[in-house]
C-alpha positions as CSV (number, residue, x, y, z in Angstrom):
1,M,17.2,-13.3,-7.2
2,R,18.0,-17.1,-8.6
3,A,18.7,-18.4,-4.9
4,F,15.2,-16.7,-3.7
5,W,13.4,-18.0,-6.1
6,T,14.6,-21.6,-5.9
7,A,13.8,-21.3,-2.1
8,L,10.0,-20.5,-2.4
9,P,7.3,-23.3,-2.4
10,T,5.5,-23.7,-5.6
11,E,2.5,-21.7,-4.2
12,G,5.2,-18.8,-3.4
13,R,6.1,-18.6,-7.2
14,W,2.6,-19.0,-8.4
15,L,1.6,-15.7,-6.3
16,L,4.9,-13.7,-7.4
17,S,4.4,-14.5,-11.1
18,T,1.4,-12.9,-11.6
19,V,1.6,-10.1,-9.1
20,A,2.8,-7.5,-11.7
21,I,-0.1,-8.5,-14.1
22,Q,-2.8,-8.2,-11.4
23,T,-1.8,-4.9,-10.8
24,L,-1.7,-3.5,-14.1
25,G,-5.5,-2.3,-13.8
26,R,-5.1,-0.7,-10.5
27,G,-1.9,1.3,-12.1
28,L,-4.6,2.5,-14.6
29,T,-6.6,4.1,-12.2
30,L,-4.6,4.7,-9.2
31,P,-3.3,8.2,-10.1
32,F,-6.2,9.7,-12.0
33,T,-9.1,8.6,-9.8
34,I,-9.5,12.0,-8.2
35,I,-8.9,13.8,-11.4
36,Y,-11.8,11.6,-13.0
37,L,-14.1,12.8,-9.7
38,H,-13.1,16.4,-10.0
39,E,-12.5,17.2,-13.6
40,V,-14.6,14.7,-16.0
41,R,-17.3,14.4,-13.4
42,G,-17.0,17.8,-12.3
43,F,-17.5,17.2,-8.4
44,D,-15.9,19.4,-6.0
45,L,-12.3,19.4,-5.3
46,G,-13.4,19.0,-1.4
47,V,-16.1,16.6,-2.3
48,S,-13.5,14.2,-4.7
49,G,-11.4,14.4,-1.6
50,A,-14.1,13.1,0.7
51,L,-14.9,10.3,-1.6
52,M,-11.5,9.3,-2.1
53,S,-11.6,8.6,1.7
54,I,-15.0,6.5,1.1
55,I,-12.6,3.7,0.3
56,A,-10.3,3.8,3.5
57,V,-13.5,4.6,5.5
58,T,-15.2,1.3,4.4
59,G,-12.0,-0.8,4.5
60,L,-11.7,0.3,8.1
61,L,-15.0,-0.8,9.1
62,V,-14.4,-3.8,7.3
63,T,-10.7,-5.0,8.6
64,G,-11.8,-5.7,12.1
65,P,-14.4,-8.5,11.4
66,G,-12.6,-9.5,8.1
67,G,-9.6,-10.2,10.4
68,T,-11.4,-12.3,12.4
69,L,-13.0,-14.3,9.7
70,I,-9.5,-14.9,8.2
71,D,-8.5,-16.1,11.4
72,R,-11.6,-18.7,11.7
73,Y,-12.6,-19.4,8.1
74,G,-9.2,-18.9,6.2
75,A,-7.9,-16.3,4.3
76,R,-8.9,-17.7,0.6
77,R,-13.0,-17.6,1.4
78,V,-12.7,-13.7,2.7
79,L,-10.3,-12.8,-0.4
80,L,-13.0,-14.2,-2.8
81,V,-15.8,-12.3,-1.4
82,G,-13.3,-9.2,-1.4
83,L,-12.6,-9.6,-5.1
84,A,-16.2,-10.0,-6.0
85,A,-16.7,-6.6,-4.4
86,M,-13.8,-4.9,-6.2
87,I,-15.3,-5.9,-9.8
88,A,-18.5,-4.7,-9.2
89,G,-17.3,-1.4,-7.4
90,C,-14.8,-0.7,-10.5
91,A,-17.6,-1.5,-13.0
92,L,-20.1,0.8,-11.5
93,L,-17.4,3.8,-10.7
94,A,-17.0,3.6,-14.5
95,F,-20.4,4.8,-15.3
96,A,-21.0,7.0,-12.0
97,T,-22.2,10.6,-13.1
98,T,-23.3,11.4,-9.4
99,P,-21.4,11.8,-6.2
100,A,-23.9,9.1,-4.8
101,A,-23.1,6.4,-7.4
102,A,-19.6,7.0,-7.2
103,A,-20.0,6.5,-3.4
104,I,-21.6,3.1,-3.6
105,A,-18.9,2.1,-6.1
106,L,-16.2,3.1,-3.8
107,V,-17.6,1.6,-0.8
108,L,-17.9,-1.9,-2.5
109,M,-14.0,-1.1,-3.5
110,G,-13.5,-0.6,0.1
111,V,-14.8,-3.8,0.8
112,N,-12.2,-5.3,-0.8
113,F,-9.1,-3.3,0.4
114,G,-10.4,-3.7,3.8
115,V,-9.8,-7.6,3.5
116,S,-7.3,-7.9,0.7
117,W,-4.5,-6.5,3.0
118,P,-4.8,-8.8,5.8
119,G,-5.8,-11.6,3.6
120,F,-3.0,-11.6,1.2
121,N,-0.5,-10.8,3.7
122,A,-1.9,-14.1,6.1
123,V,-1.1,-16.1,2.8
124,I,2.2,-14.8,2.4
125,A,3.2,-15.3,6.0
126,S,1.6,-19.0,5.7
127,I,3.8,-19.7,2.6
128,V,7.0,-18.0,3.7
129,E,8.9,-17.4,7.1
130,G,12.0,-16.1,8.4
131,E,14.5,-14.0,6.4
132,L,12.7,-15.3,3.1
133,R,9.5,-13.8,4.5
134,Q,11.1,-10.3,4.5
135,Q,12.7,-10.9,1.2
136,Y,9.4,-12.0,-0.1
137,F,7.3,-8.8,1.1
138,G,10.3,-6.5,-0.4
139,V,10.2,-8.5,-4.0
140,N,6.5,-8.8,-3.8
141,F,6.5,-4.8,-3.3
142,A,8.5,-4.3,-6.2
143,L,6.4,-6.5,-8.7
144,I,3.1,-4.5,-7.3
145,N,4.8,-1.1,-8.0
146,L,5.9,-2.7,-11.7
147,G,2.3,-3.3,-12.5
148,I,1.0,-0.1,-11.2
149,G,3.8,2.1,-13.0
150,V,3.2,0.1,-16.5
151,G,-0.5,0.7,-15.7
152,G,0.2,4.3,-14.7
153,I,2.4,5.0,-18.2
154,I,-0.6,3.5,-20.5
155,G,-3.2,5.6,-18.5
156,G,-1.3,9.1,-18.9
157,F,-1.1,8.5,-22.6
158,F,-4.7,6.9,-22.8
159,I,-7.1,8.9,-21.0
160,D,-8.3,12.5,-22.0
161,V,-10.0,14.6,-19.2
162,H,-12.5,15.8,-22.3
163,R,-13.2,12.2,-23.4
164,P,-15.3,10.5,-20.6
165,E,-15.2,7.3,-22.4
166,T,-11.3,6.9,-21.6
167,F,-11.7,6.9,-18.0
168,T,-14.9,4.3,-18.5
169,A,-12.7,1.9,-20.2
170,I,-9.7,2.0,-17.3
171,F,-12.0,1.4,-14.7
172,L,-13.4,-1.5,-16.4
173,I,-10.0,-2.8,-16.9
174,D,-9.3,-2.4,-13.6
175,A,-12.3,-4.7,-12.8
176,V,-11.3,-7.6,-15.1
177,S,-7.9,-7.5,-13.4
178,S,-9.3,-8.7,-10.3
179,L,-10.2,-12.2,-12.0
180,I,-6.5,-13.0,-11.9
181,P,-6.3,-13.6,-8.1
182,M,-9.5,-15.0,-8.3
183,A,-8.3,-17.7,-10.6
184,L,-5.2,-18.2,-8.5
185,L,-7.3,-18.9,-5.4
186,L,-9.8,-20.9,-6.9
187,G,-6.7,-23.0,-8.5
188,P,-3.2,-23.3,-7.4
189,L,-3.5,-21.8,-3.9
190,R,-6.8,-23.4,-3.3
191,H,-4.9,-25.7,-0.7
192,V,-3.0,-22.8,1.2
193,R,-4.1,-22.9,5.0
194,T,-3.8,-19.5,6.3
195,H,-5.8,-20.0,9.6
196,A,-4.8,-22.9,12.5
197,D,-6.7,-26.2,12.8
198,P,-9.4,-26.3,15.5
199,A,-9.2,-30.1,15.7
200,E,-5.4,-29.5,16.9
201,V,-3.8,-29.2,20.2
202,H,-2.3,-25.7,20.2
203,T,0.3,-24.6,22.7
204,E,-0.4,-20.9,22.0
205,P,-3.8,-19.0,23.1
206,A,-5.8,-17.3,20.4
207,E,-5.6,-13.6,21.0
208,G,-8.3,-11.1,20.5
209,Y,-7.9,-7.8,19.3
210,R,-7.8,-6.0,23.3
211,Q,-5.0,-8.4,23.7
212,I,-3.0,-7.7,20.7
213,L,-3.2,-4.0,21.1
214,R,-2.0,-4.1,24.7
215,R,0.9,-5.2,23.5
216,P,3.1,-2.1,23.6
217,A,5.1,-3.0,20.2
218,V,1.8,-3.7,18.1
219,L,0.6,0.2,19.7
220,W,3.7,1.8,18.5
221,L,4.0,0.2,15.2
222,T,0.6,0.8,14.4
223,L,0.6,4.5,15.0
224,L,3.8,4.5,13.1
225,T,2.1,2.7,10.0
226,F,-0.9,5.3,10.3
227,L,1.4,8.2,10.1
228,A,3.4,6.4,7.5
229,V,0.3,6.3,5.1
230,F,-0.7,9.5,5.9
231,I,2.1,11.5,4.8
232,G,2.9,8.9,2.0
233,Y,0.1,6.4,0.2
234,G,-2.6,8.6,1.6
235,Q,-1.6,11.5,-0.6
236,M,-0.4,9.2,-3.5
237,E,-4.2,9.3,-4.9
238,G,-5.1,12.7,-3.2
239,G,-2.6,15.3,-2.5
240,F,0.2,14.5,-4.7
241,P,-1.8,14.5,-8.1
242,A,-4.0,17.6,-7.0
243,F,-0.7,19.6,-5.7
244,A,1.1,18.7,-9.2
245,R,-2.1,19.8,-11.0
246,Q,-3.1,22.6,-9.4
247,V,0.2,24.2,-8.0
248,S,2.6,22.7,-9.9
249,G,0.9,22.7,-13.3
250,V,1.9,19.7,-15.0
251,S,0.0,17.4,-17.6
252,T,-1.4,14.4,-16.6
253,Q,1.0,12.8,-19.1
254,V,3.8,13.8,-16.6
255,I,2.1,12.7,-13.5
256,G,1.5,9.3,-15.2
257,F,5.3,9.3,-15.8
258,S,6.1,9.9,-12.4
259,F,4.5,7.2,-11.7
260,A,6.4,5.3,-13.9
261,V,9.7,6.7,-12.4
262,N,8.1,5.4,-8.8
263,T,8.0,2.1,-10.3
264,A,11.8,2.0,-12.0
265,V,13.2,3.4,-8.7
266,I,11.5,0.7,-6.7
267,V,12.3,-2.4,-9.5
268,L,15.6,-1.5,-9.9
269,L,16.8,-0.5,-6.2
270,Q,14.5,-3.0,-4.3
271,F,17.0,-5.9,-4.4
272,A,19.9,-3.7,-3.4
273,V,18.1,-2.6,-0.6
274,L,17.0,-5.8,0.4
275,K,20.9,-6.6,0.7
276,L,21.6,-3.5,2.5
277,I,18.9,-3.8,5.1
278,R,19.7,-7.2,5.8
279,G,21.2,-7.7,9.2
280,H,20.3,-4.2,10.3
281,R,17.2,-3.5,12.8
282,R,14.1,-2.9,10.8
283,T,13.3,0.4,13.0
284,R,16.8,2.0,11.8
285,V,15.8,1.3,8.5
286,M,12.4,3.2,9.3
287,Q,14.3,5.9,10.4
288,I,16.2,6.3,7.3
289,M,13.1,6.1,5.1
290,T,11.4,8.7,6.9
291,L,14.2,11.2,6.3
292,T,14.3,10.4,2.5
293,W,10.1,10.9,2.7
294,G,10.9,14.5,4.4
295,L,13.3,15.3,1.6
296,S,11.1,14.2,-1.5
297,W,8.4,16.5,0.2
298,V,10.6,19.5,0.1
299,V,11.3,19.1,-3.6
300,L,7.7,18.7,-4.5
301,G,6.9,22.3,-2.4
302,L,9.6,23.8,-4.6
303,T,8.2,22.8,-7.8
304,G,5.4,25.4,-6.9
305,L,7.6,28.2,-7.4
306,L,7.9,27.6,-11.0
307,P,4.5,26.3,-11.9
308,K,3.9,25.4,-15.6
309,S,7.5,25.1,-16.6
310,L,10.0,22.2,-17.1
311,A,11.7,22.5,-13.8
312,A,8.4,21.9,-12.2
313,A,7.9,18.7,-14.7
314,I,11.5,17.7,-13.5
315,G,10.7,18.4,-10.0
316,V,7.8,16.3,-10.1
317,L,9.1,13.1,-11.4
318,L,12.4,13.8,-9.0
319,F,9.8,13.8,-6.1
320,M,8.5,10.5,-7.0
321,G,11.9,9.1,-7.4
322,V,13.3,10.0,-4.0
323,F,9.9,8.9,-2.6
324,A,10.4,5.7,-4.0
325,F,13.7,5.1,-2.6
326,G,12.1,5.6,0.9
327,E,9.4,3.1,-0.2
328,T,12.1,0.1,-0.6
329,M,13.0,0.4,2.9
330,L,9.1,0.4,4.2
331,Q,7.6,-2.4,3.0
332,P,10.1,-4.9,3.6
333,T,10.1,-4.2,7.3
334,V,6.9,-3.0,8.6
335,P,4.6,-6.2,7.3
336,A,7.5,-8.8,8.6
337,I,7.4,-6.9,11.8
338,Y,3.5,-7.2,12.3
339,N,3.7,-10.9,11.2
340,D,7.0,-12.0,13.2
341,L,4.8,-10.7,16.2
342,A,2.1,-12.6,15.2
343,S,1.1,-16.3,15.7
344,D,-0.8,-19.0,13.3
345,R,-3.8,-18.7,15.3
346,S,-4.0,-14.8,15.3
347,R,-2.3,-13.7,12.4
348,G,-5.3,-12.7,10.6
349,R,-6.2,-10.2,13.5
350,Y,-2.8,-8.8,13.4
351,N,-2.6,-8.2,9.5
352,A,-6.1,-6.4,10.3
353,I,-4.6,-4.2,12.7
354,N,-1.8,-3.1,10.0
355,S,-4.5,-2.9,7.6
356,A,-6.7,-0.6,10.0
357,A,-3.7,1.6,10.4
358,F,-3.2,1.8,6.6
359,Q,-7.0,2.5,5.8
360,G,-6.8,5.5,8.6
361,G,-4.0,7.1,7.3
362,A,-5.6,6.9,3.9
363,I,-8.9,8.2,5.2
364,A,-7.0,11.5,6.9
365,G,-4.7,11.8,4.1
366,P,-6.9,12.9,1.0
367,I,-9.4,14.6,3.4
368,A,-6.5,16.9,4.9
369,A,-5.1,17.3,1.4
370,G,-8.5,18.5,-0.1
371,L,-9.2,20.8,2.8
372,L,-5.6,22.4,2.8
373,L,-5.2,22.5,-1.4
374,G,-8.9,23.5,-1.8
375,E,-8.4,26.6,1.0
376,G,-5.2,27.2,-1.0
377,R,-2.8,26.8,1.6
378,Q,-0.1,25.0,-0.5
379,A,2.7,26.0,1.7
380,W,1.0,24.3,4.8
381,F,0.3,21.2,3.2
382,I,4.1,20.7,2.2
383,V,5.1,21.9,5.9
384,S,2.5,19.1,7.1
385,M,4.2,16.5,5.1
386,V,7.7,17.4,6.1
387,A,6.7,17.6,10.2
388,G,4.8,14.3,9.6
389,S,7.9,12.5,8.2
390,L,10.3,13.8,11.2
391,L,7.3,12.5,13.6
392,I,7.8,9.0,12.0
393,C,11.3,9.1,12.8
394,V,10.8,9.6,16.5
395,L,8.3,6.9,16.3
396,A,10.4,4.3,14.8
397,F,13.1,5.4,17.8
398,A,10.5,4.4,20.6
399,L,9.1,1.5,18.6
400,E,12.8,-0.1,18.8
401,R,12.8,-0.1,22.7
402,R,9.6,-2.1,22.6
403,V,9.7,-4.6,19.7
404,P,11.3,-8.0,20.5
405,P,14.7,-8.6,18.7
406,S,13.6,-11.4,16.7
407,A,11.1,-9.4,15.3
408,N,13.1,-6.4,14.5
409,G,15.3,-8.5,12.1
410,I,18.3,-9.4,14.7
411,E,18.0,-12.8,15.7
412,A,16.6,-14.0,12.4
413,E,19.6,-12.7,10.5
414,E,22.0,-14.5,12.8
415,S,20.1,-17.8,12.4
416,V,20.6,-17.4,9.0
417,V,24.2,-16.6,9.0
418,E,25.2,-19.5,11.4
419,A,23.3,-21.5,9.3
420,E,25.3,-20.6,6.1
421,K,28.5,-21.0,7.9
422,H,27.7,-25.0,8.9
């Protein structure tokens, strides 16, 4: 960790040092948004699932134009607009008592999610490169989860479904937390350039979305990302909390603690995993990740056999721990591949495609979970998640045949080894 921190430029240190604090507010609301909509505001579970998907739908619509704007005007300006929308959305959701008001709030939040992924990834890729970039994505992910996990613990103890004002408070805190990245972008990171200088002569042409998507590696990676989010992150705000409450019968405190377990596993294991995957094909790492996720969903499914019991609570916590281990292998690999495939003139668009795949999975995930669980088809929900995990493994095999070795973590690692020898 010391060598990694020393190798970082000043801007990278600023960005990493505040990540956990930035995401604390998100952690307060992440596990409990669908519970807030369904149990506190009284919206039907199917309606609540559809509302949750609004964030992703909006993000998906915004991501494409956002990537183009990032390449043209820079990530900093685009991110500032997105953060302003996030603040407004969280504040409105805190007081939303009708589905219409909640929908407007979630649209505003979706604008931020649509531009924040390609924006911040472009900033990171502009600050670090090579093996350091893969490490940065991994460490950044661990810190994000630290903030979310701590927020989940606090939220689990603080909120009460019989006291709506407790939910109002956590959404307002989420809004305030967005002021931190705003301050960074207006201060220490104001000189970071994420887009190519139009006055310079460029040897590589600027790629449009059509050209980028014609690359087989991008197509397969995008499909893999979509499915990974559908059976993974797309269920963290929808399927998992709903299953844990309705089928496993656990309390909100247990759900909050499960996110803490998720965080603890990631924070404790991320550096060890980064060392283990160094020098290995990123696609092989993904295959191990998918098998791990499949096992985690089996564990969650078994908790439904002993509802409202200590065993169910332990199973929910175990699910999150196993799932988190898989996450430590996904986050250092996928963003690194996208950015190693991209050039400086099209980095915003590559990250926007990554974000679009993410948002697409986040759209389908909560809707599928709401429909299946709302109809009482709990077993089919778990079967779908396990089958999806196995399909991702197949996609990773296909991707390995199409992605360049340098983007798959092979040549970059060999270069590092040679440099260390000299």
